[in-house]
N, C-alpha and C positions, 0 to 999 in steps of 0.2 A: 355618439359615434366616436368622439375624440377619446373618451374613456375606453371604448372597446379597442381602439388602435393601440393605446398605451398598454393595455392589459395583454393583448396578443403579442406586442413587441417584447414584453417581459418573458413570455413563454418562448419566443424565438431565441432570445439571449440565453435562457436557461438550457435549451436544447443544444445550442452551440457549445456550451461548456460540457455538456454530456458527450457530444461528438468528439471534442478535444480529448476528453478523458479516455474514451474508447480507443481513439487513435493511438494514444500513448500505450495503452494496454496491448494492442495488437502489435505495435512496433517492438515491444519487449517480450514477445512470445518465446524467443530463443535466448533471452537473458537469464543466466543462471540465478536461481533463487529469487527472481523478481516476484513481487507481490502486487496483484492488481488493485486498482483503485475503484471505488464505487462512489458515485455522486448522490447526495441527498438533497431533496428540495423541500421548500416550505412555502406556504401561502403568504402573500403580502397583506398589509393592513386592509381592513374592511371599512367601507363607508356605511354608517348606520343611519338609515332614513327613518326607521321606526324601531324604538327599543323593544326587545322582547319583554312581554309582561307589562307594557305601558297601559295606563288607564284610559278607557274610552268613555264616550257618553253613556250614562247609566251606571257609571262606576264599575264597568266591566274591564277585564284585562285581555289584551290581544294574546293569542296563544303562541305566536311564532315571531313576530316582528318582521323587519325588512332590512336586509343587509346586502350590499353589493361588493364583491371582491375586486381587488385591483391587480391581480396577477400572481406571479410566482417568482421565486428567486432561488439560487443555489445556497443552501444553508451550510453545507460542509462536504468534504470528501474524506473517505476513510480507506486506509490500507487493510485489505483482508489477508490476514496472515494464516491462510489455509495451507496445509502441507502440499508441496509440489511432488511430482513423481521423482523417484531416484533413478539416476542413469549411471550405469557402471562405465568407468573410464579406463581403468587399469593403471592409472597414475597413483602411486602410493601416497602422494602429498595432497591429492584431492580428498576433501572431507565433506560429507553431507550430514546435516542434523536431522535426525528422525524424531520429531517431536518439538517441544518448546525450547527456545533459547537462541542466543546470538553469540557469535565470536566477538571478542573484544579486540579492537585494533588501536595500537598506539600511533598517534599522528606525528610524533617527534617533537612536538612543542608543549608537551604536558597535557594535551587534550586527548580524549579517546572517542572513537566512533564504534559503531556496532553493525555487524553484517551477518547475513545468512549464507553469503557466497563463500564457499570453501575451496575455491580454485586457488590454492596456495602455491608458492614457489620457494626455492632456496636461493638466497642471494650469495654474493661473493664471500660473505663472512660466515656462511653456514646457517644463518637465521631463517626461520620460516616467515615469509612475508606474503603480502597480497601482490597482485599483478602490478600494482603501482608502487611497490617497494615499502609499504608500511608494515611494521612488525606486528606479529601476533602477540597478544598479551595474555598470560605471562609468556615471556620469550622462551623459545625452544631452539636449541642449536644442534645442527646435524654435522658430525665430523666429515671432512672431505673424502675420507676413504670408506664411507659407509657402503656396505654391500646389500643390506636389507633394512628396511624401515617398517616397523610394525606399530600401528596405532589401534589400541583397543577401543571397545565401545564406551569405556569409562574415561577415555582421553589419555590413557597412559601411553607414552611414546618410548619405544624400545628400538635400539639400533644394534645391528651386528656389523662390525668393521674390523679391518686389519687382519683378515684371515681367521678371526676367532670363530668358534662354534657357539659362543654364548651371546645372548642378547643383553645389552646394557641399558638401563633406564636413563632417559635423557630429560625427563620432566613429565608434566601432565597438562593437557589442554583442558581449560575450564570454560563453562558456558555462563552467559549473563542473561538473566531474566528480568522482566519489568512487569509491574502490576497491570499496566495498560499499554501493551505494545502499539496499539493503534494511535497512541498519543505521541509516538516518536516522530521526529522531523526528518523526512527524506532529503538527502543532500546530493543525490546522484552518485554514480560510481558504486552503486549497491550499498551505500553507507547510510546509517541513520544516526541521529544525534539525540541525546537525552533531553527531555523537556520537563517542565513542571507537570504537564498533563500525563506524561508517561510514567511518572513516579521514579523513585530512586532505584538504581540497578542493584541486583543481588547476584553475586557470583556463586556458582554451584558446580559440583562434580557432575559430569554427564551421567544421566540415569538416576540421580539422587533427588528425591522429593519433587517429582514432577518434571524435572529437566529432561530434555531429549537425549537420545543416544547418538554416538558418532558412528558413521559408516565410512570406513577407509576405502579409497579408490572409487568413490561414488560422488556425484554432484546432484544437488537438488535442482530440478527444472522449474521453470516459471509455472505458476499456478493459473495462468491465463488459459481459458478454453476459447479457441478461435470461433467455434460454433456459437457459443453463448454471446460472444462479443459481436458477431455479425448479426445475430437476432436483435441485440440491443441497438445496434447501429441502424437497422431497418426501422425499428420502432421510433428512434430519435428522429430519423429523417421524415417519417410520416407525421410525427407530432409537429415538426418544424413546418411541414407543408400545410397542415391544418391551421396553425397559427397564422401563417402567411395568407391563407385563404380568408381568415377572419378579418385581417386588415383590408383585404381587397373588397369584401362585402361591406364593411363599414365605410370604406371610401365611396363605393357606389351609392350607398344610402345618403351619405353627406352630399354627393353630387346631385342626387334627386332633390334634396331639400334646397340646394343652391339654385336649381333651375326653377323652383317655385317663386323665388324672390324676384 
């Protein structure tokens, strides 16, 4: 009975982590470019009471053996970088990536972070920055008298300013790709950090060799489906209740044994 309690308790703790993850997904349903998390589970060690294939009397072998599991645990969580829906905003500095890739962001201390959130702004120096003021890399500067900003699907930035009828090139936005995006470390504020698991970053022109295209005046929405998350939440709740019931039954059995003494 004590084994059953501990086994069921491991299931309750695993489902609590599942609920915490689902809650975070639902909380970020309106966060631009948010990528939902999925929790993976694995079984804990088994207690082997009889080895499969063990020799018995008469020099025979048992066909199956006897093993008892000790529960479950959370093995990992993974970011699912599925494409979110694109929402038109009308803001010429809003950019959405349609396909694979990340924007590269300079943190101002020599380090870089990566994001799918293209809700950019123009700071007092005319630089394109994130909502927190970190510069887009490579840097793009917009003149203060700009009258029209055009950003092509290949990242080419052109500006019409000073009453001119001609568009002038101001640079090109590039995208960064990773061999294993799921290995990136999420740091909040829609930013990711490179890790050994993600692999080394590769900068590419949008639309080149598998990189995504840019869509001006669009933002990528979260890829969280509220319906799917609510279904998963109900399943996690039911699993939690069943494990709780298992502890209750084991406790009742243990109480009956105690009453016999």
